[in-house]
VOBA-38162 format. One record per residue (C-alpha): residue number from 0; x, y, z. Coordinates in Angstrom, 3 decimals. Layout:
REC  pos        xx        yy        zz
REC  NUM         X         Y         Z
...
% end
This chain:
REC  pos        xx        yy        zz
REC    0     2.318    -7.593    -5.178
REC    1    -1.191    -8.960    -5.192
REC    2    -2.958    -7.432    -8.163
REC    3    -6.654    -6.820    -7.662
REC    4    -7.132    -6.612   -11.430
REC    5    -4.754    -9.057   -13.043
REC    6    -3.245    -9.765   -16.399
REC    7    -6.063   -10.431   -18.824
REC    8    -8.445    -8.999   -16.188
REC    9    -8.036   -12.047   -13.933
REC   10    -6.752   -10.785   -10.620
REC   11    -7.720   -11.318    -7.007
REC   12   -10.963    -9.350    -7.427
REC   13   -11.687   -10.161   -11.064
REC   14   -12.082   -13.906   -11.266
REC   15    -8.707   -15.090   -10.031
REC   16    -8.402   -18.012    -7.644
REC   17    -8.516   -16.049    -4.393
REC   18    -7.516   -18.984    -2.211
REC   19    -4.464   -19.814    -4.337
REC   20    -3.441   -16.144    -4.515
REC   21    -3.881   -15.710    -0.764
REC   22    -1.889   -18.891    -0.136
REC   23     0.960   -17.487    -2.262
REC   24     0.988   -14.305    -0.170
REC   25     0.880   -16.333     3.060
REC   26     3.765   -18.541     1.883
REC   27     5.829   -15.448     1.098
REC   28     5.163   -14.041     4.568
REC   29     6.183   -17.347     6.167
REC   30     9.332   -17.535     4.032
REC   31    10.318   -14.012     5.044
REC   32     9.718   -14.741     8.727
REC   33    11.793   -17.924     8.585
REC   34    14.645   -16.006     6.968
REC   35    14.560   -12.931     9.248
REC   36    13.328   -10.664     6.455
REC   37    10.710    -7.970     6.294
REC   38     7.846    -8.487     3.876
REC   39     5.334    -6.104     2.372
REC   40     1.786    -7.281     1.665
REC   41     0.990    -5.090    -1.355
REC   42    -2.681    -4.665    -2.396
REC   43    -1.951    -3.392    -5.897
REC   44    -4.673    -1.231    -7.469
REC   45    -2.883    -0.364   -10.681
REC   46    -5.545    -1.064   -13.332
REC   47    -8.673     0.158   -11.571
REC   48    -6.976     3.281   -10.201
REC   49    -9.346     3.891    -7.289
REC   50    -8.906     1.544    -4.313
REC   51   -12.558     2.011    -3.368
REC   52   -13.601    -0.121    -6.335
REC   53   -12.780    -3.293    -4.387
REC   54   -12.944    -1.958    -0.831
REC   55   -15.047    -4.852     0.467
REC   56   -12.586    -7.379    -0.974
REC   57    -9.730    -5.403     0.596
REC   58   -11.394    -5.465     4.012
REC   59   -11.912    -9.231     3.830
REC   60    -8.361    -9.804     2.575
REC   61    -6.732    -7.659     5.271
REC   62    -8.985    -9.088     7.972
REC   63    -7.896   -12.610     7.045
REC   64    -4.252   -11.610     6.667
REC   65    -4.024    -9.691     9.934
REC   66    -5.916   -12.421    11.797
REC   67    -3.367   -14.983    10.606
REC   68    -0.212   -12.844    10.841
REC   69    -1.098   -10.021    13.246
REC   70     1.652   -10.986    15.669
REC   71     4.379   -11.014    12.977
REC   72     6.657    -8.035    13.476
REC   73     8.204    -8.400    10.013
REC   74     4.990    -7.747     8.059
REC   75     4.078    -4.346     6.624
REC   76     0.651    -3.816     5.088
REC   77     0.435    -1.686     1.930
REC   78    -3.292    -1.192     1.564
REC   79    -3.330     0.484    -1.861
REC   80    -0.275     0.605    -4.056
REC   81    -0.421     3.014    -7.008
REC   82    -3.825     4.666    -6.896
REC   83    -4.051     6.584   -10.151
REC   84    -6.259     8.174   -12.781
REC   85    -8.473    10.857   -11.301
REC   86    -8.398     9.277    -7.821
REC   87    -8.089    12.006    -5.199
REC   88    -6.423    11.992    -1.799
REC   89    -9.895    12.387    -0.265
REC   90   -10.998     9.089    -1.849
REC   91    -7.842     7.350    -0.667
REC   92    -8.289     8.911     2.777
REC   93   -11.819     7.492     3.050
REC   94   -10.613     4.086     1.863
REC   95    -7.766     4.064     4.402
REC   96   -10.145     5.032     7.203
REC   97   -12.248     1.973     6.343
REC   98    -9.397    -0.533     5.871
REC   99    -6.897     0.394     8.581
REC  100    -9.280    -0.385    11.487
REC  101    -9.736    -3.878    10.019
REC  102    -5.982    -4.456    10.238
REC  103    -5.712    -2.810    13.666
REC  104    -8.131    -5.322    15.184
REC  105    -5.490    -8.080    14.949
REC  106    -2.289    -6.136    14.256
REC  107    -2.600    -3.013    16.413
REC  108     1.028    -1.953    16.051
REC  109     1.771    -3.001    12.477
REC  110     3.107    -0.488     9.999
REC  111     0.513     0.378     7.364
REC  112     1.531     2.011     4.102
REC  113    -1.009     4.099     2.224
REC  114    -0.580     4.858    -1.457
REC  115    -0.814     8.415    -2.668
REC  116    -2.390     9.797    -5.858
REC  117    -0.772     9.636    -9.284
REC  118     0.835     6.194    -8.903
REC  119     2.190     7.074    -5.434
REC  120     4.076    10.128    -6.664
REC  121     1.799    12.858    -5.212
REC  122     2.683    12.522    -1.535
REC  123     2.207    16.282    -1.090
REC  124    -1.569    15.731    -1.227
REC  125    -1.284    14.291     2.303
REC  126     0.170    17.454     3.860
REC  127    -3.115    19.149     4.733
REC  128    -5.030    16.031     5.721
REC  129    -2.874    13.186     7.065
REC  130    -4.548    10.122     8.489
REC  131    -5.062    10.016    12.250
REC  132    -3.552     6.581    12.941
REC  133    -0.282     5.589    14.568
REC  134     2.305     3.637    12.551
REC  135     1.109     4.866     9.167
REC  136     3.446     5.884     6.365
REC  137     2.681     7.212     2.907
REC  138     3.952     5.402    -0.175
REC  139     6.176     7.154    -2.655
REC  140     7.733     5.682    -5.798
REC  141    11.173     6.735    -6.870
REC  142    12.674     5.917   -10.246
REC  143    16.080     7.508   -10.775
REC  144    16.393     9.218   -14.129
REC  145    12.801    10.401   -13.986
REC  146    13.163    12.709   -10.989
REC  147    14.821    16.050   -10.460
REC  148    15.407    18.370    -7.497
REC  149    11.679    19.079    -7.176
REC  150    11.155    15.533    -5.907
REC  151    14.014    15.857    -3.433
REC  152    12.436    19.125    -2.272
REC  153     9.067    17.389    -1.970
REC  154    10.486    14.687     0.294
REC  155    12.374    17.241     2.366
REC  156     9.095    19.123     2.861
REC  157     7.412    15.903     3.988
REC  158    10.164    15.540     6.564
REC  159     9.665    19.120     7.787
REC  160     5.914    18.513     8.057
REC  161     6.429    15.193     9.915
REC  162     4.803    13.220     7.101
REC  163     6.427     9.762     7.166
REC  164     7.246     8.484     3.687
REC  165     8.123     4.948     2.645
REC  166     9.566     4.305    -0.812
REC  167     7.701     1.118    -1.670
REC  168     8.920     1.012    -5.276
REC  169    12.189     2.195    -6.704
REC  170    14.363     1.589    -9.680
REC  171    16.545     3.102   -12.356
REC  172    15.416     4.253   -15.774
REC  173    16.400     6.748   -18.428
REC  174    13.465     9.093   -17.890
% end
């Protein structure tokens, strides 16, 4: 994960060494390629909540990344992991419509993951207004112990509505 707002407020977009952070991401992508692994480039918007806060930085980052690695078939682009707070699907939708074309210029067939509201738990917000791009999936986070049948039902409804979901975070907890 590449945090836009880092520990102590020093992340990629808040005073962190962007070149060093980018180089770490690039090295991880190369390592995965060399070892026949998939890799997820995760633009993590945890602290600021709304991905639009650093949309220009995101466009530059994904332009550079897709220009360098656009022909890698093992790279997935997660353009906003964990949008939260009062961020709406409409705001995420607008953000995605600005960022995805940047990636598509150099990686036209890459899989792009788009976070959903409420820390990527509210995937149902997509149902009435999915994005109009190919190879897009919607992020969902699953932590066993915290979910009940309503979440299973939610994912089954996504399947019935042809809304592709990718669980980009998962784990086990006690609730």
